[in-house]
MMTF fields as JSON, N, C-alpha, C and O atoms, coordinates in Angstrom:
{
  "mmtfVersion": "1.0.0",
  "mmtfProducer": "UNKNOWN",
  "numBonds": 307,
  "numAtoms": 308,
  "numGroups": 77,
  "numChains": 1,
  "numModels": 1,
  "chainsPerModel": [1],
  "groupsPerChain": [77],
  "chainIdList": ["A"],
  "bondAtomList": [4, 2, 8, 6, 12, 10, 16, 14, 20, 18, 24, 22, 28, 26, 32, 30, 36, 34, 40, 38, 44, 42, 48, 46, 52, 50, 56, 54, 60, 58, 64, 62, 68, 66, 72, 70, 76, 74, 80, 78, 84, 82, 88, 86, 92, 90, 96, 94, 100, 98, 104, 102, 108, 106, 112, 110, 116, 114, 120, 118, 124, 122, 128, 126, 132, 130, 136, 134, 140, 138, 144, 142, 148, 146, 152, 150, 156, 154, 160, 158, 164, 162, 168, 166, 172, 170, 176, 174, 180, 178, 184, 182, 188, 186, 192, 190, 196, 194, 200, 198, 204, 202, 208, 206, 212, 210, 216, 214, 220, 218, 224, 222, 228, 226, 232, 230, 236, 234, 240, 238, 244, 242, 248, 246, 252, 250, 256, 254, 260, 258, 264, 262, 268, 266, 272, 270, 276, 274, 280, 278, 284, 282, 288, 286, 292, 290, 296, 294, 300, 298, 304, 302],
  "bondOrderList": [1, 1, 1, 1, 1, 1, 1, 1, 1, 1, 1, 1, 1, 1, 1, 1, 1, 1, 1, 1, 1, 1, 1, 1, 1, 1, 1, 1, 1, 1, 1, 1, 1, 1, 1, 1, 1, 1, 1, 1, 1, 1, 1, 1, 1, 1, 1, 1, 1, 1, 1, 1, 1, 1, 1, 1, 1, 1, 1, 1, 1, 1, 1, 1, 1, 1, 1, 1, 1, 1, 1, 1, 1, 1, 1, 1],
  "groupList": [{"groupName": "MET", "atomNameList": ["N", "CA", "C", "O"], "elementList": ["N", "C", "C", "O"], "formalChargeList": [0, 0, 0, 0], "bondAtomList": [1, 0, 2, 1, 3, 2], "bondOrderList": [1, 1, 2], "singleLetterCode": "M", "chemCompType": "L-PEPTIDE LINKING"}, {"groupName": "LYS", "atomNameList": ["N", "CA", "C", "O"], "elementList": ["N", "C", "C", "O"], "formalChargeList": [0, 0, 0, 0], "bondAtomList": [1, 0, 2, 1, 3, 2], "bondOrderList": [1, 1, 2], "singleLetterCode": "K", "chemCompType": "L-PEPTIDE LINKING"}, {"groupName": "HIS", "atomNameList": ["N", "CA", "C", "O"], "elementList": ["N", "C", "C", "O"], "formalChargeList": [0, 0, 0, 0], "bondAtomList": [1, 0, 2, 1, 3, 2], "bondOrderList": [1, 1, 2], "singleLetterCode": "H", "chemCompType": "L-PEPTIDE LINKING"}, {"groupName": "PRO", "atomNameList": ["N", "CA", "C", "O"], "elementList": ["N", "C", "C", "O"], "formalChargeList": [0, 0, 0, 0], "bondAtomList": [1, 0, 2, 1, 3, 2], "bondOrderList": [1, 1, 2], "singleLetterCode": "P", "chemCompType": "L-PEPTIDE LINKING"}, {"groupName": "GLN", "atomNameList": ["N", "CA", "C", "O"], "elementList": ["N", "C", "C", "O"], "formalChargeList": [0, 0, 0, 0], "bondAtomList": [1, 0, 2, 1, 3, 2], "bondOrderList": [1, 1, 2], "singleLetterCode": "Q", "chemCompType": "L-PEPTIDE LINKING"}, {"groupName": "ILE", "atomNameList": ["N", "CA", "C", "O"], "elementList": ["N", "C", "C", "O"], "formalChargeList": [0, 0, 0, 0], "bondAtomList": [1, 0, 2, 1, 3, 2], "bondOrderList": [1, 1, 2], "singleLetterCode": "I", "chemCompType": "L-PEPTIDE LINKING"}, {"groupName": "VAL", "atomNameList": ["N", "CA", "C", "O"], "elementList": ["N", "C", "C", "O"], "formalChargeList": [0, 0, 0, 0], "bondAtomList": [1, 0, 2, 1, 3, 2], "bondOrderList": [1, 1, 2], "singleLetterCode": "V", "chemCompType": "L-PEPTIDE LINKING"}, {"groupName": "GLY", "atomNameList": ["N", "CA", "C", "O"], "elementList": ["N", "C", "C", "O"], "formalChargeList": [0, 0, 0, 0], "bondAtomList": [1, 0, 2, 1, 3, 2], "bondOrderList": [1, 1, 2], "singleLetterCode": "G", "chemCompType": "PEPTIDE LINKING"}, {"groupName": "THR", "atomNameList": ["N", "CA", "C", "O"], "elementList": ["N", "C", "C", "O"], "formalChargeList": [0, 0, 0, 0], "bondAtomList": [1, 0, 2, 1, 3, 2], "bondOrderList": [1, 1, 2], "singleLetterCode": "T", "chemCompType": "L-PEPTIDE LINKING"}, {"groupName": "ASN", "atomNameList": ["N", "CA", "C", "O"], "elementList": ["N", "C", "C", "O"], "formalChargeList": [0, 0, 0, 0], "bondAtomList": [1, 0, 2, 1, 3, 2], "bondOrderList": [1, 1, 2], "singleLetterCode": "N", "chemCompType": "L-PEPTIDE LINKING"}, {"groupName": "ASP", "atomNameList": ["N", "CA", "C", "O"], "elementList": ["N", "C", "C", "O"], "formalChargeList": [0, 0, 0, 0], "bondAtomList": [1, 0, 2, 1, 3, 2], "bondOrderList": [1, 1, 2], "singleLetterCode": "D", "chemCompType": "L-PEPTIDE LINKING"}, {"groupName": "ALA", "atomNameList": ["N", "CA", "C", "O"], "elementList": ["N", "C", "C", "O"], "formalChargeList": [0, 0, 0, 0], "bondAtomList": [1, 0, 2, 1, 3, 2], "bondOrderList": [1, 1, 2], "singleLetterCode": "A", "chemCompType": "L-PEPTIDE LINKING"}, {"groupName": "SER", "atomNameList": ["N", "CA", "C", "O"], "elementList": ["N", "C", "C", "O"], "formalChargeList": [0, 0, 0, 0], "bondAtomList": [1, 0, 2, 1, 3, 2], "bondOrderList": [1, 1, 2], "singleLetterCode": "S", "chemCompType": "L-PEPTIDE LINKING"}, {"groupName": "PHE", "atomNameList": ["N", "CA", "C", "O"], "elementList": ["N", "C", "C", "O"], "formalChargeList": [0, 0, 0, 0], "bondAtomList": [1, 0, 2, 1, 3, 2], "bondOrderList": [1, 1, 2], "singleLetterCode": "F", "chemCompType": "L-PEPTIDE LINKING"}, {"groupName": "LEU", "atomNameList": ["N", "CA", "C", "O"], "elementList": ["N", "C", "C", "O"], "formalChargeList": [0, 0, 0, 0], "bondAtomList": [1, 0, 2, 1, 3, 2], "bondOrderList": [1, 1, 2], "singleLetterCode": "L", "chemCompType": "L-PEPTIDE LINKING"}, {"groupName": "TYR", "atomNameList": ["N", "CA", "C", "O"], "elementList": ["N", "C", "C", "O"], "formalChargeList": [0, 0, 0, 0], "bondAtomList": [1, 0, 2, 1, 3, 2], "bondOrderList": [1, 1, 2], "singleLetterCode": "Y", "chemCompType": "L-PEPTIDE LINKING"}, {"groupName": "GLU", "atomNameList": ["N", "CA", "C", "O"], "elementList": ["N", "C", "C", "O"], "formalChargeList": [0, 0, 0, 0], "bondAtomList": [1, 0, 2, 1, 3, 2], "bondOrderList": [1, 1, 2], "singleLetterCode": "E", "chemCompType": "L-PEPTIDE LINKING"}, {"groupName": "TRP", "atomNameList": ["N", "CA", "C", "O"], "elementList": ["N", "C", "C", "O"], "formalChargeList": [0, 0, 0, 0], "bondAtomList": [1, 0, 2, 1, 3, 2], "bondOrderList": [1, 1, 2], "singleLetterCode": "W", "chemCompType": "L-PEPTIDE LINKING"}],
  "groupTypeList": [0, 1, 2, 3, 1, 4, 5, 6, 7, 2, 8, 3, 4, 1, 9, 5, 10, 11, 12, 9, 9, 5, 5, 7, 5, 10, 8, 13, 12, 14, 15, 14, 9, 9, 2, 2, 16, 15, 4, 6, 5, 7, 9, 7, 10, 14, 5, 5, 2, 10, 10, 1, 2, 9, 16, 14, 8, 6, 5, 12, 8, 9, 17, 7, 9, 14, 16, 8, 15, 16, 8, 14, 1, 1, 14, 5, 4],
  "groupIdList": [1, 2, 3, 4, 5, 6, 7, 8, 9, 10, 11, 12, 13, 14, 15, 16, 17, 18, 19, 20, 21, 22, 23, 24, 25, 26, 27, 28, 29, 30, 31, 32, 33, 34, 35, 36, 37, 38, 39, 40, 41, 42, 43, 44, 45, 46, 47, 48, 49, 50, 51, 52, 53, 54, 55, 56, 57, 58, 59, 60, 61, 62, 63, 64, 65, 66, 67, 68, 69, 70, 71, 72, 73, 74, 75, 76, 77],
  "secStructList": [7, 7, 1, 7, 7, 3, 3, 3, 3, 3, 3, 3, 7, 1, 1, 7, 7, 6, 6, 1, 1, 3, 3, 3, 3, 3, 7, 1, 3, 3, 3, 3, 7, 6, 6, 1, 7, 3, 3, 3, 3, 1, 7, 7, 7, 3, 3, 3, 3, 3, 6, 6, 6, 6, 3, 3, 3, 3, 3, 7, 7, 7, 6, 6, 1, 2, 2, 2, 2, 2, 2, 2, 2, 2, 2, 2, 7],
  "xCoordList": [0.842, 0.0, 0.884, 1.742, 0.688, 1.483, 1.13, 2.016, -0.15, -0.618, -1.324, -1.878, -1.307, -2.027, -3.514, -4.091, -4.11, -5.533, -6.251, -5.694, -7.482, -8.324, -9.508, -10.2, -9.738, -10.855, -11.973, -11.776, -13.159, -14.301, -15.429, -15.747, -16.04, -17.074, -18.422, -19.199, -18.743, -20.006, -21.019, -22.132, -20.695, -21.624, -21.919, -20.997, -23.187, -23.512, -22.99, -23.132, -22.387, -21.81, -22.386, -22.7, -22.528, -22.981, -21.891, -22.178, -20.644, -19.504, -18.25, -18.291, -17.143, -15.874, -15.058, -14.857, -14.589, -13.697, -12.375, -12.259, -11.381, -10.094, -9.149, -7.992, -9.611, -8.731, -8.617, -7.73, -9.494, -9.463, -8.697, -8.403, -8.376, -7.677, -8.592, -8.124, -9.899, -10.873, -11.696, -12.311, -11.706, -12.363, -13.55, -13.369, -14.76, -15.959, -16.179, -16.144, -16.408, -16.515, -17.824, -17.965, -18.783, -20.049, -20.956, -21.836, -20.741, -21.517, -22.537, -23.068, -22.816, -23.791, -24.843, -24.96, -25.605, -26.58, -27.996, -28.211, -28.95, -30.37, -31.042, -30.583, -32.131, -32.981, -34.43, -34.722, -35.33, -36.76, -37.341, -37.264, -37.926, -38.451, -39.848, -40.362, -40.45, -41.77, -42.883, -43.949, -42.654, -43.648, -43.394, -43.973, -42.528, -42.16, -41.546, -41.78, -40.757, -40.014, -38.525, -38.075, -37.764, -36.325, -35.649, -35.956, -34.738, -33.956, -32.479, -32.061, -31.698, -30.264, -29.552, -29.938, -28.516, -27.613, -26.253, -25.729, -25.696, -24.362, -24.368, -25.341, -23.26, -23.118, -22.396, -22.199, -21.998, -21.337, -19.846, -19.232, -19.245, -17.791, -17.05, -17.487, -15.938, -15.018, -13.687, -13.397, -12.874, -11.546, -10.494, -10.657, -9.428, -8.318, -7.056, -6.76, -6.313, -5.034, -3.908, -3.844, -3.031, -1.86, -0.707, -0.128, -0.37, 0.692, 2.05, 2.828, 2.328, 3.632, 3.875, 4.965, 2.862, 3.009, 2.34, 2.398, 1.701, 1.001, -0.005, -0.025, -0.843, -1.835, -3.233, -3.41, -4.218, -5.616, -6.252, -6.012, -7.066, -7.791, -9.263, -9.604, -10.136, -11.575, -12.065, -11.745, -12.845, -13.401, -14.921, -15.544, -15.508, -16.962, -17.63, -17.052, -18.857, -19.673, -21.041, -21.328, -21.862, -23.219, -24.21, -25.221, -23.931, -24.72, -26.139, -27.047, -26.382, -27.706, -28.619, -29.413, -28.531, -29.381, -30.698, -30.854, -31.626, -32.953, -32.887, -33.62, -32.03, -31.913, -31.489, -32.062, -30.502, -30.056, -31.176, -31.417, -31.859, -32.95, -34.051, -34.524, -34.462, -35.525, -35.09, -35.889, -33.842, -33.331, -33.306, -33.724, -32.82, -32.796, -34.203, -34.44, -35.12, -36.506, -37.084, -37.774, -36.807, -37.29, -36.65, -37.324, -35.368, -34.663, -35.108, -35.157, -35.427, -35.761, -37.197, -37.487, -38.094, -39.513, -39.812, -40.962],
  "yCoordList": [-1.181, 0.0, 1.24, 1.386, 2.117, 3.337, 4.324, 4.931, 4.487, 5.474, 4.762, 3.679, 5.365, 4.761, 4.606, 5.428, 3.568, 3.309, 3.405, 3.056, 3.875, 3.882, 2.971, 3.131, 2.019, 1.094, 1.555, 1.703, 1.782, 2.332, 1.312, 0.768, 1.044, 0.024, 0.48, -0.349, 1.758, 2.221, 2.732, 3.079, 2.795, 3.273, 2.139, 1.617, 1.744, 0.642, 0.864, 1.946, -0.179, -0.145, -1.291, -2.35, -1.086, -2.172, -3.219, -4.413, -2.774, -3.681, -2.981, -1.794, -3.703, -3.14, -2.715, -3.493, -1.472, -0.958, -0.609, 0.437, -1.481, -1.293, -0.39, -0.235, 0.206, 1.056, 2.475, 3.224, 2.851, 4.202, 4.225, 3.175, 5.421, 5.541, 5.269, 4.83, 5.522, 5.191, 4.019, 4.104, 2.933, 1.701, 1.418, 1.136, 1.495, 1.162, -0.339, -0.959, -0.929, -2.392, -2.895, -4.097, -2.016, -2.462, -2.994, -2.281, -4.237, -4.842, -5.852, -6.65, -5.823, -6.723, -5.901, -6.022, -5.076, -4.201, -4.487, -5.061, -4.07, -4.188, -2.84, -2.018, -2.613, -1.466, -1.882, -2.832, -1.166, -1.425, -0.479, 0.738, -1.014, -0.154, 0.368, 0.091, 1.118, 1.723, 0.693, 1.016, -0.533, -1.605, -2.473, -3.551, -2.0, -2.718, -4.083, -5.053, -4.143, -5.346, -5.043, -3.958, -6.006, -5.806, -6.023, -6.977, -5.139, -5.215, -5.26, -4.595, -6.04, -6.097, -4.963, -4.566, -4.453, -3.487, -4.16, -4.533, -4.316, -4.899, -6.34, -7.073, -6.718, -8.062, -9.026, -10.189, -8.567, -9.449, -9.596, -10.48, -8.741, -8.802, -8.709, -8.019, -9.405, -9.332, -8.821, -8.94, -8.253, -7.788, -8.436, -8.509, -8.896, -9.543, -8.722, -8.325, -8.473, -7.774, -8.778, -9.446, -8.88, -9.753, -8.929, -8.103, -9.153, -8.382, -8.578, -7.632, -9.788, -10.088, -9.285, -8.75, -9.203, -8.506, -7.132, -6.418, -6.762, -5.484, -5.284, -4.242, -6.311, -6.274, -6.504, -7.208, -5.901, -6.115, -6.987, -6.801, -7.94, -8.805, -8.8, -8.962, -8.614, -8.662, -10.072, -10.638, -10.634, -11.975, -11.857, -11.268, -12.41, -12.374, -13.461, -14.523, -13.186, -14.18, -14.229, -13.451, -15.134, -15.261, -14.872, -15.548, -13.8, -13.407, -13.017, -13.292, -12.401, -11.897, -12.925, -12.581, -14.169, -15.203, -15.341, -14.772, -16.087, -16.242, -16.875, -16.461, -17.86, -18.529, -17.539, -17.535, -16.713, -15.706, -14.725, -14.394, -14.26, -13.304, -13.883, -13.204, -15.113, -15.743, -15.943, -15.743, -16.332, -16.505, -15.178, -15.108, -14.127, -12.808, -12.321, -11.736, -12.558, -12.135, -12.787, -12.128, -14.076, -14.787, -14.229, -14.086, -13.919, -13.415, -12.009, -11.679, -11.195, -9.791, -9.632, -8.718, -10.49, -10.342, -10.772, -10.703],
  "zCoordList": [0.0, 0.0, 0.0, 0.87, -0.948, -1.026, 0.073, 0.676, 0.334, 1.302, 2.447, 2.259, 3.633, 4.757, 4.429, 3.716, 4.945, 4.738, 6.072, 7.113, 6.039, 7.224, 6.945, 5.939, 7.831, 7.682, 8.606, 9.812, 8.02, 8.745, 8.721, 7.663, 9.878, 9.933, 10.426, 10.901, 10.34, 10.909, 9.892, 10.287, 8.622, 7.603, 6.631, 6.006, 6.487, 5.58, 4.164, 3.594, 3.614, 2.271, 1.446, 1.99, 0.133, -0.746, -0.924, -1.005, -0.985, -1.139, -0.625, -0.301, -0.549, -0.088, -1.296, -2.228, -1.271, -2.315, -1.642, -1.003, -1.781, -1.108, -1.887, -1.495, -2.977, -3.785, -3.233, -3.643, -2.317, -1.744, -0.427, 0.145, 0.049, 1.333, 2.515, 3.566, 2.363, 3.401, 2.887, 1.824, 3.637, 3.205, 4.126, 5.311, 3.578, 4.341, 4.316, 3.253, 5.495, 5.553, 6.152, 6.375, 6.419, 7.004, 5.896, 5.414, 5.5, 4.412, 4.934, 4.162, 6.244, 6.869, 7.606, 8.826, 6.908, 7.556, 7.075, 6.008, 7.894, 7.574, 7.767, 8.56, 7.041, 7.325, 7.127, 6.4, 7.777, 7.69, 6.654, 6.824, 5.574, 4.514, 4.868, 5.951, 3.958, 4.194, 4.354, 4.88, 3.911, 4.02, 5.251, 5.386, 6.146, 7.374, 7.081, 7.803, 6.01, 5.651, 5.77, 5.403, 6.285, 6.399, 5.053, 4.337, 4.72, 3.491, 3.879, 4.827, 3.15, 3.425, 2.705, 1.606, 3.335, 2.71, 2.687, 3.737, 1.542, 1.431, 0.979, 1.155, 0.397, -0.155, 0.782, 0.43, 1.964, 2.923, 2.729, 3.326, 1.9, 1.706, 3.038, 3.959, 3.125, 4.264, 3.745, 2.554, 4.629, 4.217, 5.113, 6.33, 4.5, 5.204, 4.968, 3.841, 6.051, 5.915, 6.119, 7.15, 5.143, 5.204, 5.772, 5.067, 7.046, 7.702, 7.031, 6.909, 6.604, 6.021, 4.744, 4.543, 3.884, 2.605, 2.595, 1.594, 3.715, 3.849, 2.711, 2.055, 2.492, 1.425, 1.988, 2.982, 1.337, 1.67, 0.596, -0.597, 1.036, 0.108, 0.487, 1.658, -0.496, -0.275, -0.58, -1.625, 0.346, 0.19, 0.118, 1.002, -0.923, -1.092, -0.262, -0.034, 0.189, 0.888, 0.22, -0.69, 0.674, 0.158, 1.251, 1.44, 1.965, 3.127, 2.763, 3.548, 1.64, 1.287, 0.659, -0.216, 1.074, 0.48, 1.249, 2.329, 0.697, 1.288, 2.675, 3.573, 2.863, 4.165, 5.253, 6.343, 4.966, 5.93, 6.235, 7.396, 5.199, 5.368, 6.255, 7.166, 6.006, 6.794, 8.247, 9.162, 8.467, 9.828, 10.572, 11.728, 9.924, 10.553, 10.869, 11.926, 9.969, 10.171, 11.427, 12.205, 11.631, 12.819, 14.091, 15.111, 14.038, 15.216, 15.604, 16.788, 14.629, 14.889, 15.365, 16.136, 14.929, 15.286, 16.673, 17.107]
}
């Protein structure tokens, strides 16, 4: 990494973009829409920092699937 990076985890993001100096990583968020239904924000990306090589790697997940949504719905209600 040429420039220092800041990793921020408090603002919901659709995905992780590690190319910027500020990296938003909150890809596991929910919001309640106008129809009182929960909607997911983000694709569930994770970020890994390799200390040895000082590199960041984004790893995709399948967090926004129907099974996860149904489980969250049961837990929240």
